[in-house]
N, C-alpha and C positions, 0 to 999 in steps of 0.2 A: 355376961349375958344381958340382953336388952329387952325391955317390955315392948309389946306391940303398939305402935302408934296408930293414929287414924289413917284412913286411906288417902294417899296422895292424889292430887288431881291427875287425870289421865294425861300421859305424855310428859309429865313434869320430870325434869332432870335429864332429858335427852332430846334428840332431834325429833321434830314432828314427822309423822309418816309422809313420804313424798306422794304428791298427787299425780306425778307423771311416771310412776313406775309401771312396768309392762303389765297389762291386764290379761294377756293370753300368750301362747307360744308365738315365737317369731323373733324375739330378741336374740342377742348373741348366744345366750344360754338356752334358748328354746323353752323358757319357763315364764310363768306369770307370778304375780303376787298371790297370796292365798286369800284375797278378798273374793267375794262371790262374783262370778262372771256376770257382767252387765250392770253391776252396781255402779252408781256415779262416783267418780273420784272425789276425794276431799277437796274443798275449795272454799272461797269466801261465801258468806251468807248472801242470799238473794235480796236485793234492795226491795224495800217496801213498795208495793204497787206493781211490781214487775210481773208479767204473766208467767205462770209456772211452765217449765219445760215438760213436754209430754214424756212419760216414762219410757225408757228403752225396754224392748222385749228382752226377756231373760231366758235364753235357751237352757233347758234342763236335760241332763243325761241320766238322772237318777233311775228312770224307768225305761230307758232306751235299751235295746239289744245292741251291744257294741262289740264288733269284731276288731281285733287289733293284731297286726303283723307289721311292725315298723319297717319302713316309714309309711305304711298304708293303714287305713282303718275304714270302717263302714258302720253307720248308725241308722237305726230305724225304730219304729214302734214294734210291739209284739206281733203285729199283723204282717210285718215284712215290707209294707209299702214305704217307699221313699217319697215324702210329700213336700220336700223343700222347706220344711218348717224347722226352726231351731237348728239342731245339729244334724238333721237328716242328710244322708248322702254318702258317697264314696269320697275318700280323701287320699291324696298322695303328696308327700313333701309339703304338707301344710296348705294345700290347695284343694278346694272342693271340685273334684273331677266331674261328679254327677250329683245333682241335688234332687232330682225327681225321677222316679221309676215306678209308676203306678200301673198295675196290671188289672185288666178287665177281661173277663171271659163271657162272651155273649152279651156284652154291655154291662155286666155286673161285676162288682168287686167280690172276690171269694170271701166267704164267711171265715174269719180267723178262728182256727182251732188250737194252734200251738205255735209259739215262737221261742226258741231257746238256743243257747250256745251249745255247740258240740265240741268245741275247743276254744281257746282264746282267740283263734284266727278265723273261726268258721261258725256259721249259724244255720239252723234249719227252721223253715216256716211251713206250716201245713194249713191249708184252707179247703173249703168244699164249695161246690156250686150245684144247684139243682138245674137239671135240664128243663128248659121251657116246655110246658105241656105234659111233663112226667107226673103221673098220679102217685107214684111210689113215694112214701114219706122219707125214704132213705136217700141221701144225696148220691147221685150217679157219678159225679166227677169230683176228683180230688186234685188239688194243685199243690205241688211241693216246690219250694224254692231253697236251693242250697247256695249259700253265699259265702264268699271268702273275702277277707280284708284286702287282698291284693287287687280287687276290682273285678273278680269273676263271679258270675251267678248262672246257675242252671235251673231252668224252669221246666218242670215235668207235669204234664196233664195225664191223668189216668181215668179211664172209663171203666167203672165197675158195674155199670147198668146193663140192661138187657137189650138196648137199642143202640144203633150207631149215633154218635153225637156229631152234629154238623153246626158249627158256630165259630165266630171270629175270635181270635186272641189279639188284643191290642195292648201295647205297652207304651205309655206316654212318658217321654223323657225330656229333661231340661236341666240347665245348669247356669249358675252365675259366675263360675270359676272364681269364687270368692276365697279370700284368705281365712284360715282358721282364726287368726287374730281378730279379724273383723266380726266373724260369726260368733265368737266367744263373747264379744262386747255387745251382741244383739243387733248388729247391722246386717241387713240383707239387701243385696242389689237385685235389680230386675233380671229375669232370665235373658240370656243372649239368644239371638236368632240362630236357628239350626241350619246346617247345610247338608244336603244329601251326599253321602259317599256310597261306595259300591255295596256295602252290606250293613249300613246303619246311618249314623248321624255324626256331624262334627260341629264344634263350636269354637269360635276364635274371639278373644277379647282380653284386655288388660295385659297384653304382652304374653298371653298364654293360649294354649289350644288343647282341646280334649276330644276324644272320639269314643263312641260306643259302636262296637261291631257285633254282629249276630251270625250264628251258624246253626241251622240253615238260614240263608238270607230271607228277609221278609218278602212277602208277596207284594206289599205296598209300603212306601215310605212317604209320610206326609210331613214335609219339612216345616211348613208353617205352624202346624199343631204339635210338631215334635213326636209323632206317633209312628211306631212300627206295627205292621198288621200282618197276621197270618190267617188264612181261611182253613180251619181245621176240619177234618173228618176222621174221627177216631172210632174204630170198631169196638164192640164189647170185649172187655178183657185186654185191650191194647193200651199203649201209652205213646205219648209224643213229647219230645224234649227240644229245647233250644238253649244254646250256650251264648251268653252275653258277656262282653268284656269291656269295661271302662278303663281308658288309658289316658294319662297325661302326656302330651307330646313335648311340652316345654317345661322343664323344672323351674321352680320359683326363681332362684338366683344361684349363680355360681355352681359349685359342686356340693349339694346338700348331703348330709349323712345318708348312708345306705342301711338296709337291714342286713341280717345274716345271710351272706351270699351262698350260692350252691357250693357244696363241698366243704363249707366251714362248719366244724362240729359245734355242738352246744358247749359253752364254756364251763359246764359242770357235769358231774356224773349224775346218773339217774338212779336215785336210791330206791330201795324197797323198804317200806315201813309196815311192820306187823305189830299190832297192839290190841289189847283187849278192848280198848276204846276205839271203835272203828272210825270215829270222826277224824282221828289223827291222820290216817293214811290218805283219806280223801282230801283233807286240807293240804297236805304237802304236795300231792300230785297236781292238784289244781293251781296251787300257788306257783309251782315251777312252770306249768303250762302258761300261766299269765306272764311270768317273767320272760319266757321265751318269745312272747309276742311283742315285748318291749325292747328287744335287743337291737342296738344300732352300732354302726362303725363309721369312722371317718372314711371318706371316699378313697383316700390314699393309703389307708391302713386297714384293709378289710378284715384282718384277723384280730385286731384290737377291739374286742367287743365290750360294750358297756350298755347300761340300761337307760332308756328314756325315763323321765320322772313318772309319767303316767298319762293315761288317755281318758278323756279327750283333751283336757285343758292344758296339760304341760307335756306335750308330746315331743320332747327334745331333751338334751342333756342339762340337768341341774346337778352340779357336781356333788353337792351334799347328799342328795338322794341316791345317785349312782354309787357313791362310796359306801353308804349304808347298805345298799343291796349287795355289794361285793363283800362287805365284812360279814354280813349275816349268812352268807352262803359258803363261807370258807370250809365248812366240813365236807363240802362236795367238790373241793379242789380250788386251786389258786389261780386258774386261768382267767376267770372273770375279774378277780382283783388285779391281776397283772395288766389286762387290757384297759380296765378303768383307770388305774393309776397312771398309765402312760398317756391316755387321752386327756386326763386332768392336768398332768404335768405340762403337756403341750400348750395348755391355756393359762398356766400360772403366770402372774406378772413377774417380769424379770427386769431389774434396773439395768443390767448389763447383759448383752447378748452372750450366749454360751461360748462362742468362739473367742470373744474378747476376754471373758472371764478366764478361759483356759490359758490364754497367753500371759495372764498375770500370775500364774502359778497355782498349784493345788492347795486348797485350804488345809489339807492334811499336813502340809509342811509347816504350819504355824506352830509356835512353841506351845508346850503343854499348858493348858489353862487359858489360852487365848480364846476369845469368842469369835466364831467363824463369821458372823454377820450381824449387824444391828447392835444396839446397846446391850450391856450385860443385864441378866435378870434383875428386875427391880429398879433399873435406871429409867429415866425419862426418855421418851422418844427423842432421838436426836443426840443423846449423850454418847460420848465416846465409849466403845466397848470392845475394840479389837479390830481384827482384819476386816477390811471393807472392799469387796471385790470390785466396786466401781471406781475406787481410788478417790472418791470424794468424801465429804463429811457424812457420817451416818445420819439418816433422817432428812437429807437434802431432797428437794423436790424430785430429782431424777429417780430416786428410789423410795419415794414416799409409800408406795404400795408394793414394794419388793417382797416377793414370796407369797402374796395373797392369791388365793384361788378365787376367781370371779364367781359371783352368785347374785341372784335377784333378791329384792326385798320381799319379805313376807309379813303378814299381819302379826302383830305382837300381842293382841288381846286388848281388853279394855283398860288394863293397868299400866301398860308399857307401850312405848312407841314401836313402830315397825322395826324388824330386825333384818339384817343382811345375812343371807345364807353363806356369804363368803367366810364369815367367822367359823361356822360349823365345818365347812368344807376344808378350810386350811388346816384346822386342828385334826380333823378326821383323816386327812391324807397321811399324817404321821402314824396314826393308830392303825390304819389299814395296812400300811407297808410293814409295820412292826409285827402285826399279827399274821399277815401272809407269810412273813419270814419264819415265824414260829410253826406255821402249818406246813412248811416245806417248799415255799417259793424258791426257785434256784438262786443261789448266792449271787451269781453274775447279774441276774435281773434285778435283785434288790440293790446291788451296788450301782447299777445304772440309774436308779431312781433316788439314790441317797442325796445327791445335790438338791433335788427338789424338796426333799424332806428337811434339809438344813435351811433352805430358804424359808420354808413354812415356820420353822422354829424361830428364825430371825423375825418374821412377821409377828409371832407371839411376843417376842421381847418388846417390839415397838408398841404393842397394844396394852402393855402394863401401865396403869395410871400412876404417874410420878408425883412426888411431893411438890407442893406449890401449885397444884391444880385444885379445882373444886370437886373433883370426882372422888371415888372410893380408892384411896391410895393403896397400891400394892395389888389390886385386883385387875382383871382383864376386861377391857371394854371391847365393843364390836370392832371388827376390822374393816367395815365397809366404807370408811371415810379416810381421806389422806391423814397421815400422821400429824401434820400441823393442825388440822382441824380438830382431831381427837384431843390433842394437847390443850388447845384453846377452849374447847367445849366438850369435855368428856361425856360419854353416854352412860347409861346405867350398866353396872356390873351384874350381869345375869347369873343366877345360880347355876344353870346348866352349862354356861360358858366356862365357869370356874372348874366344874367337873371335867369338861372336855379338855381344858388347858392343862389341868393337873395330870390327866392321863397321857396327853401328848408329851408333856415334859418328861415323865418317867419312861415312857416307851421310846421316846426319842433318845434318851440317855442310854437305853439298852442297845439301840442301833449304833450310836456313836462308839460305844465301848466295843461292840462286836466287830466293827469295821475300822478300828484304830483311828477314830476321828476325835478331835479335842472337844471339850466342853461338857462331857457327861456329868462330872462331879458338880459343876455349877448348876446344871438342871435339876439334879437330885436335891441339892441344897435349896434351890428356889421352890421346888415342890413341897419340901418340908415346911418352909416358911409360909407358903400359901395355906397348907393344912392348918397351921396354928392360927393364922389370921381368920380363916373361914370359920373354924369352930367357935371363935370368940365373937366375931362381928356379924356373922350371918344368922346365928341361932337366935330365935325369938322365944322367950318364955311365955306360956299362956296356961289357961286352966286345963287344957288337954294334954299337958306335958311338954309342949313346945313344938317347934318346927323350924326349918330353914326359911329365911326370907326368899321370895321369888327373885329379888334383885336388891342391890344397894344403889341408891341415887347419890349418896355421900356417906361417910362413915357413920353419921347419926341419923340417916334417913332410909331405913329398910322399907321395902314394899312387902306388906304382910300377906299378900294373896297366897292361897293354898292352891297349887296348880300341879298338873301332871308332869311338868318339866322337872319336878323334883326327882323323878325316877332315874335321871342321869347320875345321881349320886350313888346308885347301886351298880354302876357300870365302871369299875376302876380299871379294867383292861387286863389282858393276858400278860403274865410275866414269865420268868424262867422256871423250869422244873414243873410246869403245869400249875403253878400258883397264880394268884391274882395280886395285882398291886394293892397297896393300902389305899383306902378311900378317904374322902375329905371329912367324913363324920366319924366320931368315936363310936364305941360299941353301944353305949346307952342312947346316943342320939339316933343311931341306926335302928335300934329297937323301937323307939318312939315313932319314928317315921314309918317303919314297916307296918306297925299296927294302925297308924292313921290312914294309910293307903286303902285299907279294906273297910273303912267305915262308909256308911251311905253318903257322907259328905263328898267323897271322890268316886267310890265304886258304885256304879248305877246298876250293877248286875250283869251288864254286857261288857264291862271294861271300865277303865279309868276315865272320868271326865277331865277335860283340860282345865277346868276351873271348878272350885268348890261350889256345891249346890247352895251353900249358905251365903255366897257372895250376892250382894244386890245387883251385880252385873251378870249373873248367871243366865246363860241362854243355851238350852240343850242343842241348838243347831249352830252355835257359834264356833268358828274355827278354833279360837283360843279362849272361848268363854263358856265351854260346857260340852262340846261334842266329844265323842270317844275317838281317839286316834290309835289305830291298831298298833303301830310301831311302839308307842310308849307303854302300852299295856304289856306287850310281849317282852320289852326290856325289863319291866317290873317283875314279871314272872321269873325270868332267868336270873335276874339280880337278887331277888328274894331267896331263891333256892341256893345260890352261891353264898349268901350271907347267913344261911341257916334258918330262915323263916319260911319253912315249907308249907305250913298251914295257910299262911297268907297267900303264898304263891298259888296254891291249889284253888283258892277261891277265885282269883283273877283268871286263872287258866280255864276254869269251867265256864266263866262268862264268855270268853273269846270262842271257845269250842262251840258253845250253844249258839252264839251269834253266827258262826260260820255255817251252821245248818240252815239258817234262814236265808243266808246269802249264797246257798248252793255251793259252799266250799270256796267261794271266791270273795274273800273279804275286801271291801273297798278301803280307800284311804281313811275314811272316817264315817261315822254315822251318829245319829242323835243320842245324846246322853240322858235320855229320859229314863226314869226309874223302871226297872224290869217289872212287868206285870204278867201273870200267868196267861198263856194262850194269846199273847200279843207280841208280834215279832218286833225287832228293832227297826226304827224308822230310818230309811235311807236319807243321806244328805244330798240336796240337789246339786251341789257343786263339787262333790267328791269325785276324784279320779277312780275309775274301776275298769281295768286294773291300774294299780299304782305300785311302783317298784318297792317302796318301803314297806307297804302292808303285805305284799306277796312274799318278800324276803323275810319279813318279821314272822309270817306264818310258818315258814320253814324253820326259822330260828326257834320259834316257840316249842316245836316238837323235838328237834334234834338236840337242843340244849339240855333237855331233860336226861339225856344219857351221860352228860357231864364229861365229854371227851375234851381233854386239854393237852394238846401236843406241845413239845418243844423239840422240834426236829434238829436244830443246831446242836443241842446237847444229847441227842439220841434217845429221848425219853417221850413217853406219852402216858398221861394219867387219865383215869376214869373216875369221876366223882358224881354219880347219878343222884337224882332226888331220892332220898331214902323212903319217902312215902309212896313212891311209884304211882303218881297220880293218874297215869294212863293204864294202870295194871301192868301186865307183862308187856315189855317193849323190845322189839328186835329191829335193828337197823343194819341193813347190808347195802353195799355200794357206796359207802363214804370213801373219802380219799384223804390220806395223810402222806405227805411227801410224794404225791402223785400216784400212790399205790393203793390198792383196795384195803379197806378197813371195815370190819363188822363187829358189832357189839350187841350183847343181849343183856337186858335188865330184867331181873325176876320180879315177882309181885311183892317181894320184901325189900326191894331196892338194892339188890346185889348185882354188880356188873360183871360179866364175863366177856373178855375179848376173844372173838372166834376167828378173826383174820386180821393180820397186821404185818407191816413190812418187817422183814427178819432182822434188820439192823436197829430196830427200836426196842428199848427196854421198857417193859410194862410196869406201871406203878398204880396200885389201887388207891382209892380215896381213904 
């Protein structure tokens, strides 16, 4: 055990955060770093005497009404007017199809009465207008706008007064056809000149074109001002409507991902949740609605659905986020996991094309004990370790990134450098495949993806810090850099990465055994060695009983920050017979950490802060320095229940459920980690995605995990181990899926589970 040292200098022991990482969707992964959109990138200090640069405008979506139906979305203020400011507009394939749509009736903007989402993809705005000269204090005219993320809007004017209403309706339109990447960075081009078309306007510029059409056609079109005009006469008790549609004529580039096409079913079942705590049912329903708005598919694989990371800032595939969403919704079926795994596998780095690898023979033909690819566990990157599909020396430049799933950089907080999500995605690929197999993903589909999982395990071997380097020997560093660079300049060994690597090694071994592939014994041995090293080198003794280090910069240089990433230690992964794998902490260390999670240092009352409030670098709105991230709090709840610390789990559960009420059941990616105060709602984060795949899926996981359903379809068993304290009261879940068939369970107020519907071929096992 080691004492807590002083705080290291920020970024010490690892690569500095890149200043040129993507700041918004539009890169190959359609994702940005988790820095606040519009914030200047890191760079050299400004020379003395140089004039300061004007600050970039920072668009904020925290209070916008955001409709999402991938690949389209629409954002406005609560009044429904699109004013061309910040993020306002209709978007399609990352292009702002329409930036301005300002409505005036009789020359007046309607008085905004209400603006709210009716689903993830649609919103309703209601306003009122007084008829000029009307002495009645009640408004005679109401204006309703029904908007859909696909670019459609219906405007309806109702006359509830006693006299006919004769007045013009004008809708001012305009667009810059800007890219979401530029808008997220605060850049706004001038509106393009409009051209009259038969029933509306058209704009051309920057290699793109967009139109707005109207039915019925306007009485007048003023192209110079971008105005459509109707001269209305609405009798008392009557209404008048116009349908508008904004369309992108030219996609941004190539064949961008599409949304869920007509006839393609949702990749999950639609469960029914009944609980004494009514917040649970609303939370699950709205979370799944939000996930549905984020569904994407590659243009040539329309049935392989996966989730975009989130809207508006990361409206594309980030593999780590999509895999988390697939994993957390496994109780609703394996189709989202299958589509996500296939989409991610197509993007995985491969040193050797699949056809060439196949011509060199099946790795399964290697002798027992041979390592399929990369160095053996514990060996240095580049060391000999068995069969090498490319035929060259393992670790050679041709396969330096072999098996790595690409991912963008994300902010690492004030204590550590930026981290590459490639690490998380590569390790999570193995976990999602293994757990989808346990939940009943067809064996043939698992076998098809097994080579990609083996390549991911090979990337894990290459990321183990070897002897003779300055890093933390025997631990796993980030995958985001080539193996040669990692060997020459190891990055920090992060706590959560060790937990994810340990889980991937054990679950990868389960897959290798089940499919008669070599290497399972070596992976289990390596995982056991990692547990022993972790318990000794990562644990820091202090007056509070101790805690794991957030990372190791070297064997004698732990980072003592107390952060929410420690919750990954409570997520050891699903194993055989409905059990869980052993974790990295021993029982006493687990108890100490469980109790620390619910102290005010980390628990703000709304969930877990990403950094201890005692830290001098604490910032309640910091991505990794104090904000509450929904995913990590949900993982803590389920992990604490599994570990037997149900009182602590119930405290964190209540915080998330109460926060969900203030966010109307649609939890954002994160929100401020300010201490909870009576009658004061949680503060939204200006750069949070809402909806976000990980927070929506985490909300589903938060509720469904309390029933404790743990299947092992390959062995024909399913166990139920619910929370004995029944924190939601009586809970009934119907419409779950195990092995593709319906599964229903009821948990009583004393925590006893009764399975009411299950596949006939499964043997039921109680907790």
